[in-house]
C-alpha positions in Angstrom: 12.0 -27.6 -15.2 13.0 -24.7 -17.5 9.6 -23.1 -16.9 10.1 -23.3 -13.1 13.6 -21.8 -13.2 12.5 -18.2 -13.3 9.9 -18.9 -10.6 12.5 -20.4 -8.3 14.8 -17.5 -9.0 12.0 -15.1 -8.1 11.3 -17.0 -4.8 15.0 -16.8 -3.9 15.2 -13.1 -4.7 12.0 -12.4 -2.7 13.2 -14.4 0.3 16.6 -12.8 0.5 15.1 -9.4 0.0 12.5 -10.0 2.7 15.2 -11.1 5.3 17.3 -8.0 4.6 14.4 -5.6 4.7 13.0 -7.0 8.0 16.4 -6.6 9.5 17.2 -3.2 8.0 13.7 -1.9 8.1 13.2 -2.5 11.8 15.6 0.2 13.1 14.3 2.6 10.5 10.7 2.0 11.4 11.5 2.3 15.1 13.3 5.6 14.6 10.4 7.0 12.5 7.9 5.9 15.1 9.7 7.5 18.0 11.5 10.6 16.7 10.2 14.1 16.9 12.9 15.4 14.6 12.0 18.0 12.1 13.7 15.8 9.5 11.1 13.0 10.0 8.8 14.1 7.0 11.9 14.1 4.8 12.9 10.6 6.0 9.4 9.3 5.5 9.2 10.8 2.0 12.5 9.1 1.0 11.3 5.7 2.4 8.0 6.0 0.5 9.4 7.2 -2.8 9.4 3.7 -4.4 5.6 3.6 -4.0 5.0 6.7 -6.2 7.9 6.5 -8.6 7.4 4.6 -11.9 9.5 1.5 -11.7 11.4 2.4 -14.9 12.4 5.7 -13.4 13.7 4.1 -10.2 15.3 1.3 -12.2 17.0 3.8 -14.5 18.6 5.7 -11.6 19.6 2.5 -9.9 21.2 1.3 -13.1 23.3 4.5 -13.1 24.1 4.2 -9.4 24.9 0.5 -9.5 26.7 0.5 -12.8 30.5 0.0 -13.1 30.9 3.8 -13.2 28.3 4.6 -10.5 29.0 5.6 -6.9 28.1 2.2 -5.5 28.8 0.1 -8.6 32.4 1.3 -9.0 33.1 0.6 -5.3 31.7 -2.9 -5.7 33.8 -3.6 -8.8 37.0 -2.6 -6.9 36.0 -4.8 -4.0 34.9 -7.9 -5.8 36.0 -7.5 -9.4 32.4 -8.1 -10.6 29.7 -5.6 -11.7 26.5 -5.2 -9.7 24.3 -4.6 -12.7 23.0 -7.7 -14.6 23.7 -9.9 -11.6 21.6 -11.6 -8.9 23.4 -9.4 -6.2 22.4 -6.3 -8.1 18.8 -7.5 -8.2 18.9 -8.0 -4.4 20.1 -4.4 -3.9 17.6 -3.0 -6.3 14.7 -5.1 -4.8 15.6 -3.9 -1.3 15.3 -0.3 -2.3 12.1 -0.9 -4.4 10.3 -2.9 -1.6 11.6 -0.8 1.4 8.3 1.0 2.1 6.4 -2.3 2.2 8.5 -3.5 5.1 9.0 -0.2 6.9 5.5 1.2 6.9 3.7 -1.8 8.6 6.5 -1.9 11.2 6.2 1.8 11.8 2.5 1.6 12.3 2.9 -1.3 14.7 5.5 0.5 16.7 3.4 3.7 16.9 0.5 1.7 18.3 2.6 0.5 21.3 1.4 1.8 24.6 4.1 4.1 25.9 3.5 3.1 29.6 4.7 -0.5 28.9 8.1 0.8 27.7 8.4 3.4 30.4 7.6 0.8 33.1 10.3 -1.4 31.8 12.8 1.4 31.8 11.9 2.4 35.4 12.5 -1.3 36.4 16.0 -1.1 35.2 15.7 -2.5 31.6 17.9 -0.9 29.0 16.2 0.5 25.9 17.5 -2.5 23.9 16.1 -5.0 26.5 12.8 -3.2 26.5 12.7 -3.3 22.7 13.2 -7.0 22.4 11.2 -8.1 25.4 8.2 -5.7 24.9 8.2 -3.9 21.6 9.0 -6.9 19.4 6.4 -9.3 20.9 3.7 -6.7 20.8 4.5 -5.8 17.2 4.3 -9.3 15.7 1.5 -8.3 13.4 3.7 -5.5 11.9 6.6 -7.9 11.4 4.4 -10.5 9.7 2.7 -7.8 7.5 6.1 -6.3 6.6 7.7 -9.6 5.8 4.7 -10.9 3.7 4.2 -7.6 1.8 7.9 -7.2 1.0 8.2 -10.8 -0.2 5.1 -10.6 -2.4 6.0 -7.2 -3.8 9.5 -8.4 -4.7 8.1 -11.6 -6.3 6.0 -9.6 -8.8 8.3 -6.7 -9.7 9.1 -6.2 -13.3 10.4 -2.7 -14.3 13.2 -2.4 -11.8 14.6 -5.9 -12.2 14.5 -5.5 -16.0 16.4 -2.2 -15.9 19.0 -3.4 -13.4 19.3 -7.1 -14.2 18.3 -7.5 -17.8 17.1 -10.9 -18.9 19.9 -13.5 -18.3 18.6 -17.1 -17.9 19.5 -18.6 -14.5 20.9 -15.3 -13.3 18.4 -12.4 -13.6 15.5 -13.9 -15.6 12.8 -13.8 -12.9 9.2 -14.9 -13.4 7.7 -11.5 -14.4 10.3 -11.2 -17.2 9.7 -14.7 -18.3 5.9 -14.0 -18.6 6.7 -10.9 -20.6 9.0 -12.9 -22.9 6.2 -15.5 -23.4 3.7 -12.8 -24.3 6.1 -11.2 -26.8 6.6 -14.6 -28.5 2.9 -15.2 -28.5 3.4 -18.2 -26.2 0.2 -17.5 -24.3 -0.1 -21.0 -22.8 3.3 -20.7 -21.0 2.4 -17.1 -20.0 -0.9 -18.4 -18.6 0.8 -21.1 -16.5 3.3 -18.7 -14.9 0.7 -16.0 -14.4 -1.8 -18.4 -12.7 1.0 -19.6 -10.4 1.6 -16.0 -9.3 -2.1 -15.3 -9.0 -2.7 -18.3 -6.9 0.3 -17.6 -4.7 -0.7 -13.9 -4.2 -4.2 -14.9 -3.2 -3.0 -17.6 -0.7 -0.5 -15.2 0.8 -3.1 -12.4 1.2 -5.7 -14.7 2.7 -3.2 -16.1 5.1 -2.1 -12.6 6.1 -5.6 -11.3 6.7 -6.5 -14.5 8.6 -3.5 -14.0 10.9 -4.4 -10.3 11.3 -7.9 -11.2 12.3 -6.8 -13.9 14.8 -4.2 -11.5 16.3 -6.8 -8.8 16.7 -9.1 -11.2 18.4 -6.4 -11.9 21.0 
C-alpha cells in the first residue's frame, strides 16, 4: 500500500490539473486561434515557455512566487493561513503552469482548423457567439479536447523537477511517484524503482495508444 501511495497521489494531482487546464486552457486557446492582435506572438511565447525552460528553472521561480514572501504565496497565506509551497495545493498550481502548453496547443490547433463558414452561418441565423461556440466549435473540436486532456494528464503524472522544487518530498502530501522512484534509486532499491517505473511506462504506452486510436477513428469520420 505504501508503494502505491505516491502513485495514487500522482494520479490525483494529474486529474485535478487536467480538469483545471481544460477549463482554463479553452478560452486561452480560443483567443489565440481567433485573435489578430500584435500581442499574439508574445502570448504564445508565454504559454509555450514551460516546454523549453528547464524544470528546475521554472520550479525555482515558482518556489519564489508561491513562497510565503512571494507575490502569490503571501496573498494565499493571508487568505488561508497556510503556505502554498510544500503542499498539495501548491503542486496543483505549479503543475497547471508547467503543463499549460500541453492543454492549450492541441485546443488551439483544433480551433484553428474549424471552418469559418460554420460559425458565420450560425451567427447570421441569430446564434450568439457563446451559443455558436458550444453548439458548433466544441463538438467539432473533440479531438483537440481529448488530446489536450490526455497530454496534460500524462505530462503532469511524470513531472519531477517542478514538483520537487515546489513541493519537496513529504510522504502523503507531496511525494509523487517520480520523486518516489528517485528516492528508491538513491537508496539502491532498484526493485522498487523498477516496479514504479514499469507502472508509469505501461500507463504511458496505454494512454498514447488509446489517444492515437481515437485520433485515427475520429479522422476516419
